[in-house]
C-alpha positions in Angstrom: 90.4 -2.1 -55.9 87.7 -4.4 -55.6 84.4 -2.8 -56.5 82.1 -5.5 -55.4 83.5 -5.4 -51.8 83.1 -1.5 -52.0 79.7 -2.0 -53.0 78.8 -4.6 -50.3 80.4 -1.9 -47.9 78.2 0.7 -49.2 74.9 -1.0 -48.6 76.1 -2.3 -45.2 76.4 1.5 -44.5 73.4 2.2 -45.8 71.8 0.1 -43.6 73.8 1.5 -40.7 72.4 5.0 -41.3 68.9 3.9 -41.7 69.2 1.7 -38.6 67.2 -1.0 -40.9 68.8 -4.4 -41.3 66.5 -6.0 -43.2 67.1 -7.8 -46.7 65.0 -5.2 -48.5 67.3 -2.4 -47.0 70.2 -4.4 -47.9 69.0 -4.7 -51.8 68.4 -0.8 -51.8 71.7 -0.3 -50.0 73.4 -2.4 -52.9 71.5 -0.6 -55.5 72.6 2.8 -54.4 76.2 1.6 -53.8 76.1 0.3 -57.6 75.3 3.7 -58.6 78.1 5.4 -56.4 80.3 2.8 -57.7 79.5 3.6 -61.4 79.9 7.1 -60.9 83.5 6.6 -59.2 84.9 3.8 -61.1 86.5 6.4 -63.8 88.4 8.0 -60.9 90.2 4.6 -59.9 90.3 3.1 -63.3 87.8 0.9 -64.9 87.5 -2.8 -64.2 84.4 -3.7 -65.9 82.8 -4.5 -62.7 79.4 -2.8 -63.9 79.1 -4.8 -66.7 80.4 -8.0 -65.2 77.4 -7.8 -62.7 74.7 -7.3 -65.3 76.5 -10.4 -67.1 76.1 -12.1 -63.5 72.6 -11.4 -63.3 71.9 -12.5 -67.0 73.9 -15.5 -66.5 71.6 -16.6 -63.5 68.5 -16.0 -65.3 69.7 -18.0 -68.5 70.5 -20.9 -66.2 67.5 -20.8 -64.5 65.8 -20.7 -68.1 67.9 -23.8 -69.0 67.2 -25.6 -65.6 63.6 -25.2 -66.1 63.7 -26.3 -69.9 66.0 -29.3 -68.9 63.5 -30.5 -65.8 60.6 -30.7 -68.1 62.3 -32.7 -70.7 64.0 -35.2 -68.5 60.9 -35.3 -66.4 58.8 -35.8 -69.8 61.2 -38.6 -71.1 60.9 -40.4 -67.6 57.4 -40.6 -67.5 56.9 -41.6 -70.9 56.2 -45.4 -71.2 58.4 -46.0 -74.0 61.4 -44.8 -72.1 64.1 -46.4 -74.2 63.2 -45.0 -77.4 63.6 -41.1 -76.0 67.0 -41.4 -74.5 70.3 -42.3 -76.0 72.8 -41.5 -73.7 76.7 -40.5 -74.5 79.9 -39.5 -72.9 80.7 -36.1 -75.1 84.1 -34.4 -75.1 83.8 -30.6 -75.1 86.7 -28.6 -76.0 87.1 -25.7 -73.7 87.7 -22.0 -74.3 87.3 -20.9 -70.3 90.5 -20.9 -68.7 91.6 -20.8 -65.1 90.4 -23.1 -62.0 87.3 -20.6 -61.3 86.2 -20.8 -64.9 86.2 -24.5 -65.7 85.0 -25.3 -62.1 81.7 -22.9 -62.6 81.0 -24.2 -65.9 81.5 -28.1 -64.5 79.2 -27.1 -61.9 76.6 -25.5 -64.0 76.5 -28.6 -66.3 76.1 -31.1 -63.3 73.5 -28.8 -62.0 71.3 -29.2 -65.1 69.4 -32.3 -65.4 70.2 -34.6 -68.1 74.0 -33.7 -68.2 77.1 -34.6 -66.0 80.3 -33.7 -66.0 82.6 -36.8 -65.7 86.2 -35.0 -65.6 88.5 -32.5 -66.9 91.6 -33.1 -68.8 94.8 -32.8 -67.0 95.5 -29.6 -69.2 91.9 -28.1 -68.5 91.3 -27.8 -72.2 88.6 -30.7 -72.6 85.7 -31.7 -70.3 84.3 -34.8 -70.4 80.2 -34.8 -70.2 77.6 -37.7 -69.8 74.4 -36.5 -71.9 71.3 -38.4 -71.9 70.5 -37.1 -75.0 74.0 -37.2 -76.7 74.2 -40.5 -78.4 72.2 -39.3 -81.8 74.2 -36.3 -82.2 77.2 -35.4 -79.8 78.2 -32.3 -81.9 74.7 -30.7 -80.9 75.7 -31.3 -77.3 79.1 -29.6 -77.9 77.2 -26.9 -79.8 74.9 -26.3 -77.0 77.4 -26.3 -74.3 79.9 -23.7 -76.0 77.1 -21.2 -77.4 75.3 -21.3 -74.3 76.7 -21.9 -70.9 80.3 -21.8 -72.0 79.9 -18.3 -73.7 78.1 -16.9 -70.6 80.6 -18.1 -68.3 83.1 -16.3 -70.1 81.3 -13.0 -70.1 80.9 -13.3 -66.4 84.2 -14.1 -65.6 86.7 -12.0 -68.2 
């Protein structure tokens, strides 16, 4: 049973019962539905939905933090008069622990959305991601470690 769909249906039912179809009512209904699904989940067999939803919220907050941090770094480097000394671009191969099309695509898109990095390609066996990094020339291993310990780890938490 897909508990997320059940949660959304309970939120819509909440809105219909209250005759209030506002975004605030949807959020309240979703939270109430989340509690109902949490209590009912052991009856239908656990799926990890409760934990994955929190991981998804944590992932979104982590990604926003990374987005702001990298945006400020790129903006500061672009606005500096000595631009060439600060930037050392490189193409870095990152071995992947994520499996499946959805997980690889999510990771690749999140990397591309972060300023200063761009996903170039995925190997045919989906085990290596090729990334262009503005700051990878000095230490490509640091770029690999940052992606593996940051974004990839959190993608694994959300998708497993």
